[in-house]
N, C-alpha and C positions, 0 to 999 in steps of 0.2 A: 590557565585562568583559575583564579580563586573561586571555588564553588562551595565552600563550607563556611557557615556563618561564624563559627568559633574562630576559624583562621582569619576571617575578615575583621572581626572585632580586635583580634591581636595585632593585625596590621595597621589599625587606626585609619583605614580608608575613609569610613564615614565621617570621622572627626576632621580629617584633613579637607575632605570635600566641603563640609559645613563651614569650616574656617574660611576657605577660599571664597565660597559664595557670599558669606556674611560680609567680608571685607569689600567685595566688589559691589554688592547691593547698596551698601552704605555710601560708597563713592558715587555710584550712578544716580541714586534716587535722592540723596541728601535728606534722609529722614531725620526729624528732630531728635537730638541726642537722647533726651529723656525717654522717648518712645521707641528708639531704634531696636533695642533687644526684643521688646514685646511684638513689634510689627514683624520683624524677621522671623521670630519664633512661630508666630501664627502662620505667616506665609509658607514657611518651610514645612510645617506639620500638615497644613492643608494640602500642599503640593504632593508630599510624600504619601498621603493617605487618600488622595482624590476626594477630600472632604470639602464642605462648605466653609469658607473663611469665617463667616459670621458664627456658625456653630462651633468651630474650633476655638474662636476667641472666647465664647461663652464657656466652653469646656475648661479652658485654662484660667477662668476667672478674670478675663479681660473684657474690655468693652469693644464690641464690634464697630461702634460708631467712631471710636478713637482710631481704629485701624483704617477705616474708610477716610477719615479726615486727613490722615497722613499720606494717603495715596491718591486722593481724587484730583489733586493738582499736579501730580508728577507726570513727566513726559514718558510714555511707554517706549518711545524710540530710544531712550537711554539704554534700555535692555537690549535693543537690536545692536547698538554700538558695542555693548559687551560681547554680543554674539559675533560681531565682526572681529573683535580681538581674539576670540576663540578660534575662528577660521584662520586668522593670521598665525596664531600659535601652531595650528596644525600644519600650515605650510612650512613653518620653520622646522617642524619635526620630520619633514619630507613626505608627509601623507598626501599632499595635493600637488605632486610634481607633474610637470608636463601638461599635455592637453587631455581634458577629461570628458568622459561620457556622463552627461547630467540629464535629469528628468525634471519636468515642470508639471505641476498640477495644483488644484485648489482643494481646500479642506473645509467642510461644513461643520460648524458647531450649532446644532439645532436649537431653535429658539421658540418659546411657547407664549411669549407675552405680546405686547403691543407691536403690531407689524410696522408702525410708523416710528418706532424707536430708532435713535441714531445708530447707524452701522448695520441695521438689519436689511437683508436682501432676500428676494425670492429664490427658491431653489427647488430641486426635485422633491416630491413628497417623501418623507421618511419619518418613522417613529411618531406618526400622528400630527405632523406639521409640515408646511412647505416654506417656512421662514428660517433663516439661519444667519449667523455671522460667518463670513467667508474669508479665508486667508489663502493667498497663493504662495507657493514656495518653490525654491530650486534646491534639488537634492542630488548629491553625488551618489550614484547607484551603488557602487562597490562599498564605499565607506558608510553610506546611509547618513551622511552629515548634511544637515540643513544649512545651506550656504546663505540663503536670503529668504525673507518673509515680507509680504506686504498684504494689508487688508484689501479686499475687493469692495469697492464702494458702489452705492446705488447709482445706476446710470453709466457705469464704466464698462467699456467693452472688454472682451478677452484680450484683444490686441493691445489696448492701453495698459492693462495690468501686466501683460507679458513684457512690454517694453520697460516698465518700472522694475520688474523682477530682474531682467537681464542686465539692466543698467547697474543695479546694486552688485550683482555678481562680477561684472566687469571692473567696477570700482575696487573690488577686493583682489584684482589681478588674476581672476580665474580665466583660464584659456579653455575654450570649449571645442572638443573634437567632434562630438555628436550630441544632438539635442533630441530627447525623446518626449513626445507629447501625446496625450490621449485625444479621442475624437472630439471632445468639447472645444478644442482649439482649431478645428478644421475650418479654415476660411481663406479666401483669396488674399485678404489683407495681411493675415499672419504669414502665409507662405511667401508673399512678396517681400515682407519686412525681413524675414529670416534670410532670404536669398540676397537681399540688398546688403546684409551684414557679412555675406559669404559663409554663413553657418550651414553645416550639413545637418539634416534632420530626418527623423523617421516619425511619422505621425499616423496614428490610427484614424481611419476614415469611416464615417457612417456609410452604411450600405444604401446608397441613393441611386442605384441602377447603373452606375458607371462601369462597374466590373460585372461580368456575367457569371464568374465562378472561379474556383481554384485553377491556377495555372496561368491566369491573365498576368501580363507584364508588358506595359505599353506607356508611351508618353501621352499626356492628356492636357488640354487647355480648357479652362472654365469658360462658360458661355452665359454669364450673368446678364440678364436683359437690361438691368439698370446701370450697367458698367460699360465704359468705353473699352476699346481694344487694349489701351495702355494700362487698364486696371485689372485685366484678367491675369490669372496665374497659370503657369505651365509647370508640370511636375510629372514624375513617374508614378504610375499606379501598379501595385503588386498585390495579387490575391493568392492566398493559399490556405489550406485547411490545417488546423492544429487544435490541441486541447487547451481549454481555458483553465482557470485556477481550480475549478471544481472537477476537472477531469473529463468534461464533455467536449465532443468535437464541435468546432465552430469555424466559420469562414472568417479569416482575418484579411482585411483590406488596408493597405498602407499607402500613404502619400509620402514620397521621399525625393530628394535630389541627389541621392547616392547611386553608385553602380553595384552595390552589394547584392549577392545572390539572395533569392527569396528566403531560403532557410536561415541564412545568416541574419537577415533583417528580423526574422521572427525571434531568433535566439537573443539578439541584442535588445529587442523590445521587451522581452521577458525580464530583463534586468531593471526595467522601469518599475517593476513591482516593489523594488526597494523603497520607493517613495511611499507606498502604502504601508510598508513595515515601519517606516519612520513616523508616520502619522499615529500608528497604534502605540508606538513607544513614547511619542510626545504626550499622548493622552494619559500615559502612566504618571506624568508629572503635572497634570493639569488640575489646579485648585478650582473648586466650584464657588459660585457666588449668587446671591439674590439681588445684587446691586444692578440698577438700571443704567449706571454710568458707563458709557462706551469706553472711556479712557481706562477705567479700572478693568473692564473685561479684556481689553487689548493687553494691558499690563500683565494679567495672569497668563494669557496665552503666550506672550513673548517670554515670560519667565519659564514656562514649561519648555519652550524651544531651547532656551539657554541651559536649563538643567539637563535636558536630554543631550545636547551637544557636549556639555562638560563630561557626561558619562561616556560618550563616544571618545572624547579626548583621553579620558582616564584609561580606556581600554587600548590605547596606543602606548601606554606606559607600562611599568612593571606591575602596577596595582590593578590588574584586570579583574573585573567582577561582573557577574550578571546583574541586571538592573534591579530585580526584586531583592536580592541580597544587599545591594547598595542602599536601597530605600530602608530596609530593616536596620541596617547599621547606622544610617543617619538618624532615624527615629530614636534608636537607643541612645545615641550621642546627645540628642536633644533632651531626652528625658533624664538621663543620669548625669550628664555633663553639659549644663546649659551655658549659653554664651556669657552671661555676667560672671560666671564662676571660672572663666578661663584663666589659666596662669600665664604670666608674661612669657615664660619660656616656650610656650607652644606657638607663639606667633611666627617663628621661623619656619614652621611646617608649611605655611602658605607658599613659600618660595620653592618648595619641592614639587608642587602640583604642576 
């Protein structure tokens, strides 16, 4: 892996990455030709520095309103389609062969404005607010590649958003060997849905008195008072002690339809932490904004997912580089060698990515 900035600059990784992104953003978003370079420059610099788009536009002597006007009517899903293309490219590279262990979770981007704003939903209190934009995602644990992303909308159940997420993953031809889910997904509806698909799952359970302690391993059927017998879910419950991420001992209770041994279940579930890693890495590419427009906020998040996945893809090629070094290289390319000054001879570099 390239881990020296001088070597990275000599390898032109940042320049090739920037060329590749610029070409595809133009195709996907259809930005007006006269504004294209300015919009992409602002977007990329704000993404690479986690800065406000409006502030970055001002710093570059550009008009923030011009940037917003070019983006406010764009379809954010166009970037998800680009992400689909990245996943397909990874499959061609042999990265996503066979049946995969994947994790599903949701990500909060905390919000401090009007709680009635489009796209804002309630969530657990954090950082002085209990409102957020939420996005569900499917991540391959080993590769930490984000396969699919969908926003969670007000009034939507976890089961509904899980169905949308998995449908998108299946459309990409992803075959799931094992699905890992956190306790927020624990419900009879979701368990029955997964079993109807024939999917094997390991799901963290809340401690609601079903298991008495470590060593429990038994079949259980729910007894919801408002449900008929055909709406109840039957699954295996496994409880064991283990250390959490901060090293403290904790009782772990799992719902599963597998026959795996308890310690194996625990080990597999630990790989779900890859989804937390991917969220932290996606945040490294997330531009900030003061815009109240939901479409623009979605577009910036989807762009962060795309930029992150392109970095994951890059690390499956000969041009391997740690993320912070890539960001520095891209920034230097933006500053010293800006898009309007590209020479025609560099265009072939996009085909190498």
